[in-house]
Each structure stands twice: as structure tokens, then as C-alpha cells.
C-alpha positions in Angstrom: -3.4 -15.9 -19.3 -1.4 -18.4 -17.4 -3.3 -21.7 -17.0 -2.8 -21.8 -13.3 -4.9 -18.6 -13.0 -7.7 -19.9 -15.2 -9.6 -21.7 -12.5 -9.6 -18.6 -10.3 -10.8 -16.3 -13.1 -13.5 -18.9 -13.9 -14.7 -18.7 -10.3 -15.2 -15.0 -10.8 -17.5 -15.5 -13.8 -20.7 -15.1 -11.9 -19.6 -11.7 -10.6 -17.9 -10.6 -13.9 -20.3 -11.6 -16.6 -18.4 -10.4 -19.5 -14.9 -9.2 -20.5 -15.1 -5.5 -21.2 -11.7 -5.2 -22.9 -8.1 -4.1 -22.5 -7.2 -0.9 -20.8 -9.2 2.1 -22.0 -8.9 5.7 -20.9 -11.7 5.5 -18.3 -10.1 2.5 -16.5 -6.6 4.0 -16.5 -8.0 7.3 -15.3 -9.9 5.5 -12.5 -6.8 3.6 -11.4 -4.7 6.7 -11.6 -7.2 8.6 -9.4 -7.2 5.8 -6.8 -3.4 5.6 -6.7 -3.1 9.4 -6.4 -5.6 9.3 -3.5 -3.5 6.6 -1.8 0.0 7.9 -2.4 0.0 11.6 -3.4 -1.2 13.4 -0.2 1.5 14.5 2.2 0.8 12.5 5.4 2.0 11.6 8.8 0.4 8.4 10.1 0.5 6.4 13.3 -0.5 2.8 12.7 -1.2 -0.3 14.8 -0.9 -3.7 13.3 -2.8 -6.7 14.8 -1.2 -9.9 13.5 -3.5 -13.0 13.8 -6.0 -11.0 15.9 -8.1 -13.1 18.2 -5.8 -16.1 18.1 -3.5 -17.4 20.9 -0.4 -16.1 19.2 -1.8 -12.7 18.4 0.9 -10.0 18.2 0.6 -6.2 18.2 3.0 -3.8 16.5 3.0 -0.1 16.4 4.8 2.0 13.8 4.7 5.4 12.1 5.2 6.4 8.5 5.1 9.6 6.5 5.0 10.5 2.8 6.0 13.8 1.1 5.9 14.6 -2.6 7.9 17.5 -4.1 7.7 17.9 -7.8 8.1 14.4 -9.3 9.9 12.9 -6.3 8.1 11.0 -3.6 9.8 10.3 -0.2 8.4 7.7 2.2 9.6 7.5 5.8 8.9 4.4 8.0 9.7 4.3 11.8 9.6 1.2 14.0 7.6 1.8 17.2 6.1 5.3 17.8 9.0 7.3 16.3 11.4 7.5 19.2 14.9 8.6 18.5 16.4 5.2 18.8 13.8 3.5 16.6 14.9 1.7 13.4 13.9 3.8 10.4 14.0 3.8 6.6 13.7 6.6 4.1 12.9 5.8 0.5 13.3 8.2 -2.5 11.3 7.5 -5.7 11.4 9.3 -9.1 9.7 8.1 -12.3 12.2 6.4 -14.6 14.8 6.0 -11.8 15.6 3.2 -9.4 14.3 3.7 -5.9 17.0 4.7 -3.3 16.6 3.6 0.3 18.5 4.5 3.4 18.4 3.0 6.9 19.4 4.3 10.3 18.9 3.1 13.9 20.0 4.2 17.3 21.3 7.7 18.2 24.7 7.7 16.6 23.7 9.3 13.3 24.9 6.5 11.0 22.9 6.2 7.7 23.4 3.3 5.4 22.1 2.7 1.9 20.2 -0.5 1.6 19.0 -2.7 -1.4 15.3 -2.2 -2.2 15.2 -6.0 -2.7 15.0 -6.6 1.0 11.9 -4.5 1.2 9.9 -7.1 -0.6 10.0 -8.9 2.8 7.5 -8.7 5.6 6.8 -5.3 7.3 7.5 -5.8 11.0 6.5 -9.5 10.8 3.1 -8.7 9.4 1.3 -9.8 6.2 2.0 -6.4 4.6 5.5 -5.9 3.0 7.5 -2.9 2.2 6.5 -3.0 -1.4 2.9 -2.4 -0.3 3.9 1.0 1.0 5.8 2.0 -2.1 4.1 4.8 -4.1 2.6 3.5 -7.4 1.3 5.1 -10.6 -1.1 3.7 -13.2 1.5 3.7 -15.9 3.4 1.0 -13.9 0.7 -1.6 -14.9 -0.8 -3.2 -17.9 -4.5 -2.9 -17.3 -7.5 -5.1 -18.4 -11.1 -4.3 -17.5 -13.0 -7.4 -16.2 -16.4 -6.0 -15.3 -18.5 -4.8 -12.4 -19.1 -6.0 -8.8 -20.4 -4.7 -5.5 -18.6 -4.7 -2.1 -20.7 -3.9 1.0 -23.2 -2.2 -1.2 -20.7 -0.1 -3.1 -20.4 -0.4 -6.9 -16.9 -1.3 -8.1 -15.0 -1.7 -11.3 -12.8 -4.8 -11.4 -9.4 -4.5 -13.1 -6.7 -7.0 -13.8 -3.3 -5.3 -13.3 0.0 -6.7 -14.5 2.9 -4.9 -12.8 5.9 -4.1 -14.9 8.1 -4.8 -11.8 7.9 -5.9 -8.2 7.1 -9.1 -6.2 3.7 -9.6 -7.8 2.9 -11.1 -11.2 -0.8 -10.0 -11.3 -3.3 -8.1 -9.2 -7.1 -8.1 -9.3 -8.3 -4.7 -8.0 -11.8 -3.6 -7.0 -12.1 0.2 -7.5 -15.0 2.0 -6.0 -17.2 3.9 -8.5 -18.3 6.3 -5.8 -14.9 7.6 -4.7 -11.3 7.1 -5.7 -10.6 4.2 -3.3 -9.4 0.6 -3.8 -11.7 -1.6 -1.7 -10.1 -5.0 -2.4 -7.0 -6.3 -4.1 -6.0 -10.0 -4.8 -2.2 -10.5 -5.2 -0.6 -13.2 -7.3 3.0 -14.3 -7.6 4.6 -17.1 -9.7 2.9 -19.7 -7.5 -0.6 -18.3 -7.9 -3.0 -16.5 -5.6 -1.1 -15.3 -2.5 -2.7 -12.4 -0.6 -5.9 -10.4 -0.3 -6.3 -6.8 0.8 -9.6 -5.6 2.0 -10.6 -2.1 3.2 -13.3 -1.8 5.8 -15.8 0.2 3.8 -17.5 1.8 6.8 -14.1 3.0 8.1 -13.0 4.9 5.1 -13.0 8.6 6.1 -12.6 11.8 4.1 -9.8 14.1 5.2 -9.7 17.4 3.2 -9.7 16.2 -0.5 -8.5 12.7 0.4 -10.2 9.4 1.4 -8.3 7.6 4.1 -8.9 3.8 5.0 -8.7 4.0 8.8 -8.9 0.2 9.0 -8.0 -2.5 6.5 -6.7 -6.0 6.4 -4.1 -8.1 4.6 -4.7 -11.9 4.5 -2.2 -14.6 3.5 -4.5 -17.0 1.6 -1.9 -19.8 1.7 -1.4 -19.8 5.5 -4.7 -18.3 6.7 -2.8 -15.7 8.7 -4.1 -12.1 8.6 -3.0 -8.7 9.7 -5.5 -6.0 10.7 -4.1 -2.4 10.3 -5.7 0.5 12.2 -4.8 4.2 11.8 -4.5 5.7 15.2 -3.7 9.2 14.1 -3.2 11.0 10.8 -2.2 14.5 9.5 -2.8 15.3 5.9 -1.5 18.4 4.0 0.6 21.5 4.8 1.5 20.5 8.4 3.8 17.7 7.2 7.3 19.2 7.5 9.8 19.0 4.6 12.8 18.6 6.9 11.5 15.3 8.2 12.2 13.7 4.9 15.9 14.3 4.6 19.0 12.1 5.3 20.1 14.6 8.0 16.9 14.1 9.9 17.0 10.4 9.3 20.4 10.4 11.0 19.2 12.4 14.0 16.1 10.3 14.5 12.8 11.1 16.1 9.7 11.1 14.0 7.8 14.4 13.7 5.4 14.9 16.6 1.7 14.9 15.7 
């Protein structure tokens, strides 16, 4: 453990009375189930971001995103605004064992350009979420350590320490619900220490078919105090998500699928 994280972990001691151990099939299976719930369903989602809600400089941003999985490939599509044809848009291709490929288009001229995934570690539309937070993840991308048990808003949780094999974060502490495959809270660390905190609104997690969807959650920058509230305005899950929306041809044409 890095010494700069020691004080933070000690602060968790009253909630995490003993160290359970490293990894273990139950912990990995629980994380895998939560990540599948988050990233596996085919979805189209309309989202509103409220940046610094309630403060004088509050800003509101709308965007839409979709995700489609075919075989072992996951495609994620993000549109600025509400998916109009001239909106800036990005399509990301992910396959296990391969580097992500990302392409960007804007306007109506049909020009598609490859982009470096490095830039998508930056802020998403000026919010406290970044593009890496939307990237599909799997349990085998982390080293896992079980810390213990906790409760969030009356819901029992298993607390895991995750060390990503790549990406902008050096460590995560994740609170996994024991009642459903949902991550209720995540603390994010980088080389400088504790950075951000994600919290799902427990009462706003809704079941849609076989999937649990956080309809409202928040990302907080613990260094600046700034926070972004994310609200799902509309969502489609399952067979109605069209394959053709997740192609470079459609990216060039623009216009997010209507829903």
C-alpha cells in the first residue's frame, strides 16, 4: 500500500473492521456481475448533466449515448446535445486484448477521423465525469482485494479495493450492493491520492428487464468541491437498439437513433 493512502484507509477502519483477504472467486464474481449490469446491456440513453447544481455558476448539458455488444466487441457511441445531425459525436470500439479504437465526426459533411484514446481521459462535456468513466470494463482488468462490509442508505454492501491494470486511476474503492448487481459508490485515486467520488442515488435505481439502471447519480471532485449530477431522461434497453447506429457509416451521416 502506498503510504499516502494509509491515512484514508485508516479512516475506513470503523466501517471495515477486518481485512477479509485478496481477491477470491465470490468477490470477482460479484464485481463481474456489477460490471456486466453496467456495461453489457444494449442501450440508448438520453442524459442531462447538472454541473455545480444550486450554485451561481451552475451549468446544464444534455447528451445522448448508446452501447451495443456483438460477440466479444463492445461499441459505445456518444453524441453532444440531443443527437442532432450536426452534433459532435464519438464511436469507440473495444475488444478484449486489443487497444481501443475511437473515431470522431461533427457537422454534416460526413468526415470521420480516428482519435487517440488518450484525450478521452479528459472531462466529458466539462463535467466531473470523463470519457474513461463511460468505457466498458471487465473484472479481469483489475487486481481485487476484499476489505469488508458496509451499508449505504440501508443497503448491505461489499467493499472492494480495485487496482486497474490501465487507465487514469491508480486505485478504486468500490461499494457493491449485496442485494443487486449495482455499484453504489466508488472512490477514485490517482498518483496524487484521493480524487473523485461516485455515488448512485439508491432510491433512483430502477429495474428495466433484467438490468438495474441508475436513473440519477453524482460525481464529486473531492479536491475542488465541484460536483456533477447526472439524470437519465430516457432509456431503451434491449432488442430495439439498432445495429446500424454503431457503424462508421452512420457516424459519418450523423443523427442519433430516435427514441
